Backbone of each chain as ProteinMPNN parsed JSONL, in Angstrom:
{"seq_chain_A": "XXXXXXXXXXXXXXXXXXXXXXXXXXXXXXXXXXXXXXXXXXXXXXXXXXXXXXXXXXXXXXXXXXXXXXXXXXXXXXXXXXXXXXXXXXXXXXXXXXXXXXXXXXXXXXX", "coords_chain_A": {"N_chain_A": [[110.198, 76.186, 132.635], [111.099, 78.401, 133.907], [113.139, 81.189, 134.312], [115.93, 81.736, 136.112], [118.162, 82.98, 135.688], [120.134, 84.438, 133.03], [121.078, 83.082, 129.842], [124.51, 82.187, 129.198], [127.102, 83.481, 126.993], [127.567, 81.762, 123.877], [129.482, 80.023, 121.384], [129.605, 81.739, 118.435], [129.42, 80.645, 114.968], [126.006, 79.942, 115.834], [122.639, 78.78, 116.45], [119.73, 80.689, 117.04], [116.477, 80.382, 118.09], [113.797, 82.346, 117.958], [110.927, 82.773, 119.696], [107.991, 84.344, 119.77], [104.981, 85.15, 121.445], [101.406, 85.336, 122.006], [99.299, 84.64, 124.568], [96.234, 82.773, 124.993], [93.478, 82.882, 127.323], [93.219, 80.409, 128.218], [93.439, 77.476, 130.271], [95.668, 77.824, 132.276], [97.142, 76.227, 134.117], [97.562, 73.745, 132.815], [98.995, 74.667, 130.63], [101.322, 75.722, 131.857], [102.39, 73.398, 132.983], [102.929, 71.895, 130.68], [104.826, 73.564, 129.481], [106.902, 73.381, 131.297], [107.516, 70.671, 131.08], [108.335, 70.552, 128.406], [110.58, 72.165, 128.53], [112.312, 70.582, 130.093], [112.538, 68.403, 128.395], [113.67, 69.504, 126.069], [116.223, 70.139, 126.976], [117.459, 67.697, 126.918], [117.898, 67.187, 124.289], [120.006, 66.62, 121.401], [122.552, 68.988, 120.713], [121.427, 71.068, 122.098], [121.834, 74.213, 123.616], [120.966, 76.251, 125.361], [118.37, 78.291, 126.964], [116.303, 81.163, 127.052], [113.73, 82.913, 128.756], [110.876, 84.996, 129.045], [107.865, 86.358, 130.237], [105.404, 88.798, 130.014], [102.47, 89.569, 131.161], [100.204, 88.831, 128.645], [102.051, 88.585, 126.63], [104.768, 86.749, 125.512], [108.233, 85.844, 125.32], [110.446, 83.504, 124.118], [113.704, 82.358, 123.768], [115.545, 79.99, 122.214], [118.591, 78.278, 122.121], [120.663, 76.641, 119.839], [123.105, 74.328, 118.601], [123.252, 73.78, 115.808], [121.225, 74.353, 112.808], [120.011, 72.014, 112.097], [119.817, 70.683, 114.537], [117.944, 72.352, 115.796], [115.764, 71.915, 114.096], [115.314, 69.2, 114.551], [114.368, 69.243, 117.148], [111.977, 70.654, 116.786], [110.601, 68.691, 115.384], [110.368, 66.656, 117.192], [108.395, 64.125, 118.643], [106.747, 64.32, 121.005], [106.956, 67.03, 121.474], [105.827, 68.038, 119.124], [103.163, 67.344, 119.474], [102.528, 68.973, 121.653], [102.891, 71.446, 120.425], [100.691, 71.359, 118.718], [98.557, 71.374, 120.569], [99.058, 73.875, 121.582], [98.404, 75.57, 119.412], [95.735, 74.94, 119.228], [94.628, 75.615, 121.702], [96.187, 77.28, 123.536], [97.571, 79.486, 122.51], [97.012, 82.695, 121.113], [98.324, 83.966, 119.089], [101.421, 83.376, 117.424], [104.923, 83.829, 116.549], [107.685, 82.448, 114.901], [111.088, 82.668, 114.624], [113.878, 81.668, 112.952], [117.199, 81.948, 113.49], [120.566, 82.878, 112.698], [123.192, 83.251, 114.856], [125.504, 85.786, 114.787], [127.278, 87.62, 115.95], [128.246, 88.428, 119.306], [128.074, 89.808, 122.618], [128.807, 90.585, 126.046], [127.856, 91.881, 129.269], [128.841, 91.945, 132.62], [128.35, 92.727, 135.967]], "CA_chain_A": [[110.602, 77.296, 131.765], [111.409, 79.562, 134.737], [114.51, 81.645, 134.149], [116.46, 82.386, 137.297], [119.336, 83.677, 135.191], [120.125, 84.467, 131.571], [122.077, 82.189, 129.253], [125.823, 82.776, 128.912], [127.429, 83.496, 125.569], [128.051, 80.507, 123.299], [130.45, 80.411, 120.351], [129.041, 81.83, 117.083], [127.985, 80.702, 114.673], [125.052, 78.95, 116.326], [121.279, 79.117, 116.033], [118.768, 81.158, 118.041], [115.089, 80.339, 117.635], [113.059, 83.359, 118.729], [109.496, 82.429, 119.71], [107.175, 85.371, 120.437], [103.627, 84.598, 121.495], [100.345, 85.913, 122.83], [98.511, 83.563, 125.157], [94.808, 82.889, 125.288], [93.289, 82.785, 128.776], [92.852, 79.017, 128.498], [94.206, 76.421, 130.924], [97.002, 78.246, 132.747], [97.846, 75.131, 134.776], [97.989, 72.789, 131.788], [100.025, 75.341, 129.838], [102.554, 75.804, 132.654], [102.927, 72.038, 133.116], [103.494, 71.518, 129.379], [106.034, 74.377, 129.28], [107.96, 72.813, 132.131], [107.876, 69.37, 130.501], [109.079, 70.818, 127.174], [111.883, 72.682, 128.951], [113.126, 69.432, 130.517], [112.76, 67.552, 127.219], [114.596, 70.216, 125.17], [117.567, 70.033, 127.548], [118.043, 66.395, 126.602], [118.071, 67.077, 122.835], [121.356, 66.901, 120.896], [122.79, 70.338, 120.211], [120.815, 72.09, 122.966], [122.81, 75.054, 124.301], [120.357, 76.994, 126.46], [117.081, 78.89, 126.675], [115.894, 82.316, 127.862], [112.276, 83.065, 128.68], [110.213, 86.031, 129.854], [106.485, 86.639, 129.83], [104.808, 89.938, 130.705], [101.053, 89.498, 130.804], [99.911, 87.868, 127.583], [103.143, 88.532, 125.655], [105.916, 85.959, 125.946], [109.359, 85.644, 124.407], [111.37, 82.427, 124.45], [114.791, 82.209, 122.804], [116.247, 78.713, 122.419], [119.883, 78.29, 121.425], [121.044, 75.316, 119.338], [124.405, 74.312, 117.921], [123.036, 73.856, 114.357], [119.811, 74.44, 112.42], [119.502, 70.636, 112.116], [119.434, 70.425, 115.928], [116.688, 73.078, 116.035], [114.713, 71.234, 113.33], [115.038, 67.927, 115.223], [113.524, 69.57, 118.31], [110.635, 70.971, 116.263], [109.979, 67.45, 114.908], [110.213, 65.71, 118.315], [106.988, 63.704, 118.65], [106.017, 64.885, 122.142], [106.928, 68.481, 121.256], [104.87, 68.312, 118.047], [101.819, 67.244, 120.067], [102.344, 70.185, 122.459], [102.68, 72.54, 119.465], [99.305, 71.249, 118.247], [97.718, 71.865, 121.664], [99.296, 75.329, 121.648], [97.596, 76.236, 118.381], [94.315, 74.663, 119.466], [94.081, 76.111, 122.975], [96.941, 78.144, 124.437], [98.105, 80.696, 121.883], [96.206, 83.468, 120.179], [99.248, 84.203, 117.968], [102.855, 83.292, 117.684], [105.852, 83.927, 115.437], [108.932, 81.722, 115.112], [112.162, 83.171, 113.756], [115.089, 80.853, 113.048], [118.234, 82.96, 113.278], [121.965, 82.526, 112.875], [123.873, 84.238, 115.692], [126.75, 86.131, 114.095], [128.158, 88.296, 116.905], [127.635, 88.514, 120.632], [128.927, 90.338, 123.673], [128.147, 90.496, 127.344], [128.281, 92.716, 130.386], [128.517, 91.454, 133.955], [128.755, 93.686, 136.984]], "C_chain_A": [[110.893, 78.546, 132.605], [112.88, 79.929, 134.541], [114.938, 82.301, 135.449], [117.709, 83.155, 136.915], [119.201, 83.769, 133.674], [121.263, 83.597, 131.057], [123.405, 82.911, 129.064], [125.991, 82.9, 127.395], [127.843, 82.092, 125.136], [128.993, 80.925, 122.171], [129.778, 80.526, 118.989], [129.979, 81.163, 116.082], [127.202, 79.596, 115.389], [123.659, 79.483, 116.012], [120.463, 79.596, 117.225], [117.381, 81.08, 117.421], [114.293, 81.259, 118.547], [111.567, 83.078, 118.574], [108.769, 83.521, 120.478], [105.726, 84.902, 120.38], [102.693, 85.485, 122.297], [99.463, 84.768, 123.277], [97.019, 83.836, 125.03], [94.686, 82.902, 126.819], [93.216, 81.314, 129.207], [93.9, 78.263, 129.31], [95.6, 76.83, 131.392], [97.806, 77.109, 133.385], [98.395, 74.126, 133.781], [99.133, 73.378, 130.96], [101.358, 75.345, 130.594], [103.207, 74.434, 132.793], [103.583, 71.592, 131.812], [104.795, 72.282, 129.13], [107.205, 73.799, 130.063], [108.448, 71.471, 131.576], [108.718, 69.566, 129.239], [110.48, 71.342, 127.488], [112.815, 71.525, 129.307], [113.493, 68.552, 129.324], [113.784, 68.198, 126.271], [116.035, 70.067, 125.647], [118.256, 68.721, 127.209], [118.274, 66.195, 125.107], [119.527, 67.334, 122.451], [121.451, 68.341, 120.408], [122.147, 71.439, 121.022], [121.899, 72.879, 123.681], [122.208, 75.768, 125.509], [119.048, 77.607, 126.025], [116.87, 80.092, 127.591], [114.404, 82.509, 127.682], [111.818, 84.216, 129.557], [108.793, 86.186, 129.329], [105.977, 87.795, 130.672], [103.345, 89.985, 130.279], [100.871, 88.458, 129.726], [101.086, 87.65, 126.641], [104.338, 87.776, 126.22], [106.987, 85.911, 124.88], [110.192, 84.495, 124.955], [112.438, 82.396, 123.364], [115.525, 80.925, 123.158], [117.49, 78.716, 121.544], [120.294, 76.862, 121.096], [122.36, 75.412, 118.59], [124.222, 74.501, 116.41], [121.534, 73.973, 114.056], [119.189, 73.045, 112.345], [119.064, 70.261, 113.548], [118.101, 71.107, 116.255], [115.529, 72.372, 115.335], [114.328, 69.906, 113.987], [114.152, 68.148, 116.448], [112.105, 69.899, 117.861], [109.885, 69.693, 115.893], [109.799, 66.404, 116.007], [108.728, 65.396, 118.527], [106.196, 64.34, 119.791], [105.891, 66.408, 121.986], [105.911, 68.853, 120.185], [103.434, 68.268, 118.571], [101.523, 68.492, 120.914], [102.169, 71.414, 121.557], [101.231, 72.554, 118.97], [98.335, 71.766, 119.314], [97.848, 73.38, 121.803], [98.429, 76.079, 120.647], [96.099, 76.099, 118.678], [93.774, 75.444, 120.663], [94.839, 77.299, 123.579], [97.438, 79.454, 123.837], [97.067, 81.371, 121.003], [97.031, 83.685, 118.91], [100.647, 83.808, 118.383], [103.631, 83.485, 116.398], [107.104, 83.16, 115.844], [109.945, 82.257, 114.113], [113.405, 82.321, 113.996], [116.251, 81.723, 112.585], [119.621, 82.35, 113.452], [122.63, 83.62, 113.702], [125.233, 84.516, 115.083], [127.763, 86.801, 115.019], [127.453, 88.359, 118.229], [128.621, 89.143, 121.597], [128.103, 90.421, 124.946], [128.683, 91.543, 128.298], [127.891, 91.999, 131.668], [129.123, 92.394, 134.97], [129.928, 93.141, 137.779]], "O_chain_A": [[110.929, 79.649, 132.059], [113.755, 79.065, 134.599], [114.369, 83.318, 135.846], [118.256, 83.901, 137.727], [118.252, 83.233, 133.101], [122.271, 83.399, 131.734], [123.427, 84.113, 128.8], [125.129, 82.477, 126.624], [128.399, 81.327, 125.925], [129.268, 82.117, 122.032], [129.405, 79.5, 118.42], [131.189, 81.112, 116.304], [127.677, 78.469, 115.527], [123.522, 80.527, 115.375], [120.495, 78.985, 118.293], [117.138, 81.644, 116.354], [114.132, 80.997, 119.739], [111.019, 83.136, 117.473], [108.908, 83.621, 121.697], [105.294, 84.324, 119.383], [103.118, 86.271, 123.143], [98.942, 84.015, 122.454], [96.593, 84.989, 124.967], [95.696, 82.93, 127.521], [93.158, 81.009, 130.398], [95.1, 78.394, 129.068], [96.597, 76.253, 130.959], [99.022, 77.039, 133.208], [99.547, 73.703, 133.882], [100.102, 72.693, 130.633], [102.398, 75.009, 130.027], [104.431, 74.315, 132.729], [104.655, 70.987, 131.825], [105.761, 71.711, 128.624], [108.333, 73.733, 129.577], [109.642, 71.176, 131.601], [109.691, 68.845, 129.019], [111.446, 71.008, 126.802], [113.967, 71.493, 128.876], [114.603, 68.025, 129.243], [114.657, 67.514, 125.736], [116.952, 69.892, 124.845], [119.484, 68.637, 127.21], [118.787, 65.155, 124.694], [120.208, 68.149, 123.074], [120.532, 68.848, 119.765], [122.289, 72.616, 120.693], [122.792, 72.29, 124.291], [122.849, 75.881, 126.554], [118.645, 77.473, 124.87], [117.218, 80.045, 128.771], [113.869, 82.297, 126.593], [112.307, 84.394, 130.673], [108.557, 86.15, 128.122], [106.101, 87.781, 131.897], [103.028, 90.395, 129.162], [101.329, 87.324, 129.869], [101.127, 86.649, 125.927], [104.856, 88.123, 127.281], [106.693, 85.933, 123.685], [110.595, 84.51, 126.118], [112.118, 82.405, 122.175], [116.06, 80.785, 124.257], [117.445, 79.106, 120.377], [120.277, 75.984, 121.959], [122.687, 76.45, 118.015], [124.943, 75.285, 115.793], [120.691, 73.73, 114.919], [117.977, 72.9, 112.51], [118.045, 69.593, 113.728], [117.237, 70.52, 116.907], [114.443, 72.241, 115.899], [113.156, 69.527, 113.983], [113.285, 67.327, 116.746], [111.139, 69.468, 118.49], [108.669, 69.617, 116.068], [109.152, 65.379, 115.787], [107.902, 66.308, 118.582], [105.095, 64.845, 119.573], [104.862, 66.996, 122.32], [105.212, 69.858, 120.311], [102.592, 69.064, 118.155], [100.405, 69.006, 120.895], [101.395, 72.316, 121.878], [100.624, 73.614, 118.822], [97.403, 72.506, 119.002], [96.878, 74.076, 122.102], [97.803, 77.085, 120.978], [95.31, 77.008, 118.42], [92.624, 75.883, 120.66], [94.212, 78.231, 124.083], [97.695, 80.417, 124.559], [96.343, 80.719, 120.251], [96.51, 83.601, 117.798], [101.009, 83.896, 119.556], [103.093, 83.332, 115.301], [107.529, 83.219, 116.997], [109.69, 82.293, 112.909], [113.92, 82.263, 115.113], [116.287, 82.176, 111.441], [119.819, 81.43, 114.246], [122.635, 84.784, 113.302], [126.028, 83.598, 114.881], [128.967, 86.577, 114.89], [126.224, 88.347, 118.294], [129.836, 89.033, 121.431], [126.875, 90.34, 124.925], [129.806, 92.027, 128.157], [126.771, 91.506, 131.803], [130.275, 92.807, 134.841], [130.419, 93.807, 138.691]]}, "seq_chain_B": "XXXXXXXXXXXXXXXXXXXXXXXXXXXXXXXXXXXXXXXXXXXXXXXXXXXXXXXXXXXXXXXXXXXXXXXXXXXXXXXXXXXXXXXXXXXXXXXXXXXXXXXXXXXXXXX", "coords_chain_B": {"N_chain_B": [[108.348, 101.081, 125.956], [106.375, 99.222, 126.132], [104.73, 96.323, 125.22], [101.933, 95.759, 123.404], [101.238, 94.024, 121.623], [102.617, 91.475, 119.434], [105.41, 91.63, 117.179], [104.862, 91.605, 113.622], [105.623, 89.224, 110.977], [108.608, 89.831, 109.08], [110.489, 90.342, 106.067], [112.761, 87.862, 105.508], [116.174, 87.919, 104.271], [116.826, 89.514, 107.416], [117.775, 91.461, 110.312], [117.959, 90.42, 113.683], [118.312, 91.661, 116.861], [119.055, 90.322, 119.816], [118.501, 91.014, 123.069], [119.221, 90.14, 126.196], [118.69, 90.479, 129.68], [119.514, 91.173, 133.14], [118.109, 92.998, 135.638], [119.278, 95.464, 138.0], [118.193, 96.591, 141.264], [117.986, 99.228, 141.048], [116.64, 102.522, 140.661], [113.903, 102.34, 139.378], [112.009, 104.074, 138.166], [113.53, 105.932, 136.63], [114.768, 104.142, 134.933], [112.554, 103.051, 133.521], [111.605, 105.341, 132.235], [113.775, 105.974, 130.586], [113.815, 103.677, 128.984], [111.417, 103.959, 127.617], [111.925, 106.317, 126.21], [114.045, 105.482, 124.597], [112.77, 103.569, 123.073], [111.007, 105.148, 121.546], [112.884, 106.66, 120.167], [114.345, 104.729, 118.738], [112.436, 103.866, 116.908], [112.503, 105.892, 115.056], [114.816, 105.517, 113.694], [116.728, 104.795, 110.702], [115.932, 101.858, 108.869], [114.675, 100.536, 110.939], [112.534, 97.965, 111.975], [110.867, 96.75, 113.893], [109.994, 95.823, 117.333], [110.135, 93.569, 120.065], [109.213, 92.935, 123.435], [109.634, 91.637, 126.704], [109.416, 91.318, 130.205], [110.067, 89.456, 133.071], [109.983, 89.678, 136.303], [113.272, 90.073, 137.333], [114.436, 89.343, 134.96], [114.781, 90.211, 131.625], [113.812, 90.307, 128.169], [114.52, 91.702, 125.104], [113.837, 92.02, 121.73], [115.02, 93.422, 118.889], [114.3, 94.385, 115.593], [115.899, 94.82, 112.522], [116.533, 96.147, 109.259], [119.121, 95.813, 108.091], [122.49, 94.807, 109.145], [124.064, 97.038, 109.337], [122.193, 99.025, 109.889], [121.437, 98.208, 112.467], [123.885, 98.559, 113.769], [124.188, 101.32, 113.532], [122.188, 102.228, 115.208], [123.147, 101.269, 117.669], [125.322, 102.974, 117.887], [124.187, 105.456, 118.08], [124.118, 108.636, 119.601], [122.584, 109.476, 121.874], [121.531, 107.037, 122.642], [123.89, 105.623, 123.191], [124.721, 106.917, 125.513], [122.676, 106.148, 127.26], [123.17, 103.411, 127.269], [125.55, 103.425, 128.669], [124.688, 104.385, 131.188], [123.087, 102.232, 131.794], [124.949, 100.151, 132.197], [126.256, 101.218, 134.367], [124.305, 101.528, 136.349], [121.706, 100.199, 136.007], [121.682, 97.563, 135.077], [122.507, 94.262, 136.062], [123.585, 92.214, 134.613], [124.029, 91.668, 131.114], [123.403, 90.304, 127.809], [124.132, 90.56, 124.388], [123.036, 89.595, 121.291], [123.676, 89.481, 117.959], [121.881, 88.715, 115.21], [121.136, 86.937, 112.2], [118.118, 86.688, 110.602], [116.793, 83.837, 109.239], [114.704, 82.115, 108.536], [111.146, 82.143, 108.947], [107.956, 81.852, 110.552], [104.41, 81.982, 111.187], [101.601, 81.879, 113.447], [98.181, 82.594, 113.641], [95.185, 82.907, 115.363]], "CA_chain_B": [[108.736, 99.726, 125.614], [105.272, 98.315, 126.432], [104.285, 95.564, 124.059], [100.53, 95.386, 123.477], [101.103, 92.986, 120.604], [103.932, 91.03, 118.991], [105.743, 92.1, 115.831], [104.508, 90.71, 112.522], [106.778, 88.734, 110.23], [109.208, 90.739, 108.106], [110.965, 89.483, 104.973], [114.172, 87.496, 105.618], [116.982, 88.068, 105.472], [116.933, 90.778, 108.14], [118.607, 91.286, 111.497], [117.322, 90.462, 114.999], [119.259, 91.847, 117.952], [118.435, 89.745, 121.011], [119.093, 91.623, 124.266], [118.725, 89.536, 127.442], [119.27, 91.279, 130.762], [119.049, 91.084, 134.525], [118.098, 94.33, 136.225], [119.528, 95.723, 139.416], [116.982, 97.145, 141.871], [118.156, 100.684, 141.063], [115.97, 103.556, 139.866], [112.893, 101.815, 138.446], [111.366, 105.145, 137.399], [114.481, 106.44, 135.637], [114.952, 103.08, 133.946], [111.351, 102.958, 132.677], [111.55, 106.544, 131.396], [114.816, 105.833, 129.556], [113.379, 102.614, 128.067], [110.37, 104.521, 126.768], [112.568, 107.29, 125.322], [114.822, 104.723, 123.612], [111.794, 102.942, 122.179], [110.545, 106.187, 120.603], [114.046, 107.064, 119.356], [114.661, 103.614, 117.825], [111.424, 103.86, 115.838], [112.818, 106.91, 114.041], [116.081, 105.159, 113.04], [116.617, 104.107, 109.41], [116.024, 100.406, 108.903], [113.918, 99.967, 112.061], [111.372, 97.182, 111.544], [109.959, 96.498, 115.003], [110.635, 95.424, 118.578], [109.319, 92.814, 121.018], [109.804, 93.059, 124.763], [108.939, 91.045, 127.855], [110.246, 91.209, 131.402], [109.44, 88.71, 134.158], [110.857, 89.917, 137.452], [114.536, 90.717, 136.982], [114.912, 88.897, 133.646], [114.108, 90.841, 130.495], [114.245, 90.004, 126.801], [114.079, 92.624, 124.065], [114.324, 91.667, 120.398], [114.819, 94.527, 117.943], [114.441, 93.904, 114.215], [116.469, 95.837, 111.64], [116.662, 95.694, 107.871], [120.499, 95.355, 107.852], [123.359, 94.908, 110.318], [124.504, 98.439, 109.393], [121.135, 99.75, 110.601], [121.555, 97.853, 113.887], [125.116, 99.181, 114.278], [123.947, 102.768, 113.625], [121.394, 102.438, 116.433], [124.065, 101.093, 118.808], [126.239, 104.128, 117.943], [123.422, 106.694, 118.301], [124.734, 109.318, 120.749], [121.724, 109.418, 123.062], [121.459, 105.622, 123.008], [125.18, 105.248, 123.794], [124.722, 107.441, 126.882], [121.776, 105.29, 128.033], [123.887, 102.145, 127.456], [126.523, 103.669, 129.737], [123.919, 104.412, 132.435], [122.638, 100.859, 132.03], [126.06, 99.391, 132.794], [126.632, 101.842, 135.641], [123.254, 101.526, 137.368], [120.428, 99.497, 135.85], [121.788, 96.14, 134.749], [123.499, 93.419, 136.729], [124.202, 91.481, 133.494], [123.272, 91.538, 129.862], [124.025, 89.699, 126.642], [123.606, 91.053, 123.118], [123.309, 88.662, 120.187], [123.301, 90.021, 116.653], [121.481, 87.497, 114.5], [120.516, 87.035, 110.879], [116.903, 85.871, 110.54], [116.875, 83.059, 107.995], [113.372, 81.58, 108.225], [110.169, 82.569, 109.936], [106.562, 81.497, 110.269], [103.503, 82.568, 112.171], [100.26, 81.338, 113.665], [97.196, 83.514, 114.208], [93.917, 82.216, 115.575]], "C_chain_B": [[107.612, 98.74, 125.971], [104.832, 97.631, 125.149], [102.818, 95.235, 124.268], [100.256, 94.29, 122.462], [102.517, 92.487, 120.29], [104.146, 91.466, 117.552], [105.265, 91.104, 114.784], [105.77, 90.102, 111.929], [107.297, 89.845, 109.314], [109.782, 89.823, 107.02], [112.429, 89.114, 105.175], [114.873, 87.633, 104.269], [116.851, 89.469, 106.08], [117.636, 90.465, 109.454], [117.747, 91.346, 112.758], [118.425, 90.634, 116.037], [118.555, 91.409, 119.228], [119.2, 90.255, 122.231], [118.443, 90.961, 125.477], [119.42, 90.236, 128.601], [118.724, 90.87, 132.119], [119.198, 92.469, 135.131], [118.733, 94.329, 137.608], [118.2, 96.187, 140.016], [116.918, 98.659, 141.643], [117.174, 101.425, 140.16], [114.928, 103.027, 138.887], [112.246, 102.907, 137.586], [112.257, 105.677, 136.297], [114.681, 105.42, 134.524], [113.763, 103.022, 132.987], [111.263, 104.152, 131.736], [112.568, 106.445, 130.27], [114.401, 104.783, 128.525], [112.331, 103.151, 127.098], [110.953, 105.511, 125.762], [113.337, 106.559, 124.218], [113.906, 104.04, 122.607], [111.342, 103.949, 121.119], [111.661, 106.587, 119.647], [114.382, 105.98, 118.316], [113.706, 103.603, 116.635], [111.73, 104.862, 114.734], [114.125, 106.609, 113.313], [115.837, 104.524, 111.673], [116.744, 102.595, 109.583], [115.301, 99.742, 110.051], [112.711, 99.206, 111.536], [110.363, 96.987, 112.674], [110.723, 96.043, 116.231], [109.64, 94.618, 119.418], [110.01, 92.868, 122.376], [108.954, 92.329, 125.795], [109.918, 91.016, 129.025], [109.451, 90.471, 132.455], [110.361, 88.837, 135.357], [112.114, 90.608, 136.975], [114.99, 90.409, 135.562], [114.09, 89.536, 132.531], [114.672, 90.355, 129.178], [113.66, 91.066, 125.882], [114.666, 92.12, 122.757], [113.988, 92.822, 119.47], [115.139, 94.023, 116.549], [114.866, 95.061, 113.326], [116.631, 95.277, 110.239], [118.059, 95.124, 107.613], [121.321, 95.456, 109.14], [123.949, 96.314, 110.447], [123.462, 99.285, 110.132], [121.216, 99.477, 112.107], [122.773, 98.528, 114.51], [124.932, 100.695, 114.45], [123.127, 103.091, 114.875], [122.272, 102.27, 117.677], [124.929, 102.335, 118.997], [125.517, 105.463, 118.148], [123.85, 107.348, 119.618], [123.875, 109.209, 122.012], [121.592, 107.975, 123.572], [122.742, 105.158, 123.7], [125.257, 105.715, 125.248], [123.816, 106.587, 127.784], [122.412, 103.908, 128.25], [124.89, 102.271, 128.615], [125.823, 103.685, 131.105], [123.442, 103.009, 132.802], [123.72, 100.034, 132.701], [126.388, 99.905, 134.19], [125.594, 101.557, 136.729], [122.182, 100.453, 137.229], [120.542, 98.006, 135.608], [122.841, 95.454, 135.597], [124.286, 92.677, 135.647], [123.373, 91.702, 132.242], [124.101, 90.834, 128.814], [123.329, 90.285, 125.422], [124.014, 90.052, 122.043], [122.787, 89.284, 118.902], [123.106, 88.838, 115.716], [120.916, 87.837, 113.124], [119.297, 86.117, 110.857], [116.884, 85.166, 109.2], [115.533, 82.499, 107.566], [112.425, 82.056, 109.3], [108.799, 82.053, 109.547], [105.713, 81.957, 111.439], [102.238, 81.751, 112.296], [99.386, 82.462, 114.209], [95.864, 82.797, 114.257], [92.86, 82.731, 114.605]], "O_chain_B": [[107.869, 97.543, 126.099], [104.593, 98.278, 124.129], [102.477, 94.512, 125.204], [99.175, 93.701, 122.445], [103.496, 93.014, 120.817], [103.191, 91.649, 116.797], [105.263, 89.897, 115.027], [106.876, 90.443, 112.348], [106.533, 90.684, 108.838], [109.56, 88.614, 107.076], [113.286, 89.985, 105.026], [114.234, 87.48, 103.227], [116.776, 90.469, 105.366], [118.048, 89.328, 109.683], [116.896, 92.227, 112.885], [119.365, 89.841, 116.085], [117.589, 92.033, 119.668], [120.385, 89.969, 122.403], [117.266, 91.186, 125.759], [120.607, 90.552, 128.516], [117.637, 90.304, 132.235], [120.288, 93.041, 135.133], [118.725, 93.313, 138.303], [117.18, 96.171, 139.326], [115.93, 99.303, 141.995], [116.911, 101.003, 139.034], [115.055, 103.244, 137.682], [111.968, 102.685, 136.408], [111.812, 105.858, 135.164], [114.755, 105.765, 133.344], [113.95, 102.952, 131.772], [110.889, 104.001, 130.573], [112.267, 106.792, 129.128], [114.609, 104.975, 127.327], [112.354, 102.838, 125.908], [110.533, 105.548, 124.605], [113.294, 106.957, 123.054], [114.235, 103.945, 121.424], [111.302, 103.628, 119.931], [111.421, 106.823, 118.463], [114.668, 106.288, 117.159], [114.114, 103.361, 115.5], [111.271, 104.702, 113.603], [114.512, 107.353, 112.412], [114.859, 103.798, 111.492], [117.573, 102.12, 110.359], [115.3, 98.514, 110.149], [111.942, 99.742, 110.737], [109.154, 97.049, 112.451], [111.944, 95.893, 116.192], [108.454, 94.945, 119.475], [111.238, 92.85, 122.458], [107.725, 92.391, 125.768], [111.101, 90.724, 128.85], [108.295, 90.806, 132.714], [111.401, 88.181, 135.421], [112.038, 91.624, 136.284], [115.83, 91.121, 135.011], [112.865, 89.416, 132.498], [115.855, 90.03, 129.074], [112.452, 91.301, 125.88], [115.859, 91.826, 122.681], [112.82, 93.163, 119.285], [116.128, 93.32, 116.344], [114.277, 96.141, 113.366], [116.841, 94.077, 110.058], [118.186, 94.071, 106.988], [120.907, 96.104, 110.102], [124.297, 96.737, 111.55], [123.821, 100.165, 110.914], [121.082, 100.392, 112.919], [122.709, 99.013, 115.639], [125.455, 101.282, 115.397], [123.352, 104.114, 115.521], [122.153, 103.04, 118.629], [125.237, 102.714, 120.127], [126.162, 106.488, 118.367], [123.932, 106.671, 120.643], [124.38, 108.89, 123.088], [121.547, 107.732, 124.778], [122.696, 104.4, 124.669], [125.785, 105.01, 126.109], [124.155, 106.334, 128.94], [122.215, 103.299, 129.301], [125.053, 101.356, 129.422], [126.305, 103.077, 132.061], [123.4, 102.646, 133.978], [123.454, 99.306, 133.657], [126.75, 99.136, 135.08], [125.949, 101.367, 137.893], [121.782, 99.854, 138.227], [119.609, 97.257, 135.898], [123.926, 95.99, 135.822], [125.504, 92.528, 135.749], [122.16, 91.898, 132.312], [125.328, 90.769, 128.903], [122.113, 90.482, 125.412], [125.189, 89.71, 121.908], [121.597, 89.577, 118.778], [124.03, 88.065, 115.46], [120.303, 88.886, 112.923], [119.422, 84.91, 111.069], [116.949, 85.806, 108.15], [115.246, 82.415, 106.372], [112.836, 82.339, 110.426], [108.511, 81.842, 108.369], [106.212, 82.273, 112.519], [101.85, 81.027, 111.379], [99.787, 83.19, 115.117], [95.465, 82.15, 113.288], [91.72, 82.267, 114.631]]}, "name": "protein", "num_of_chains": 2, "seq": "XXXXXXXXXXXXXXXXXXXXXXXXXXXXXXXXXXXXXXXXXXXXXXXXXXXXXXXXXXXXXXXXXXXXXXXXXXXXXXXXXXXXXXXXXXXXXXXXXXXXXXXXXXXXXXXXXXXXXXXXXXXXXXXXXXXXXXXXXXXXXXXXXXXXXXXXXXXXXXXXXXXXXXXXXXXXXXXXXXXXXXXXXXXXXXXXXXXXXXXXXXXXXXXXXXXXXXXXXXXXXX"}
């Protein structure tokens, strides 16, 4: 889940799932390994467009981009991902919010 | 722009503006001061709901929540904000993307 760059623009309409979270202190190694595994798994899902991630201290934001809301829902229901979501609630997150959004307009600046 | 917590849920439909960016190395102090000023200014705008922010190294994600797309557009057009956007392109950002999104569904977990 390391971002060395930010995602390019895609063609609206598409779906952005905004995941904001506050971590517990628990199991930093296990959490990081699961995040990396989920990143690799998401990339292989149908309709995956890209992902942006940043964490500053306990607060993290991940935005995943999908072609359709059905693609986003299929990722949420993925069996391995569902198990990691369960571990997240049990151990790794104090709080999180998930917002499923339709991207309507977008623009970019590059130096 | 320091996040000590994450925004609560609001009532869809509302607007999320997802701003992903890569910083230059330029003027960390000026950039931080402008970010803090913009945060305070945004809070006084009509339709402002909340904001989440995280930066990991050069990559930053800010998500601002607005009641309507007109509210988001009014903030983009705010005179002082427009000047800071100009400085951002000139000095502080290597790249950024802005995605204007309609939040359609949301859910939360709290321990």
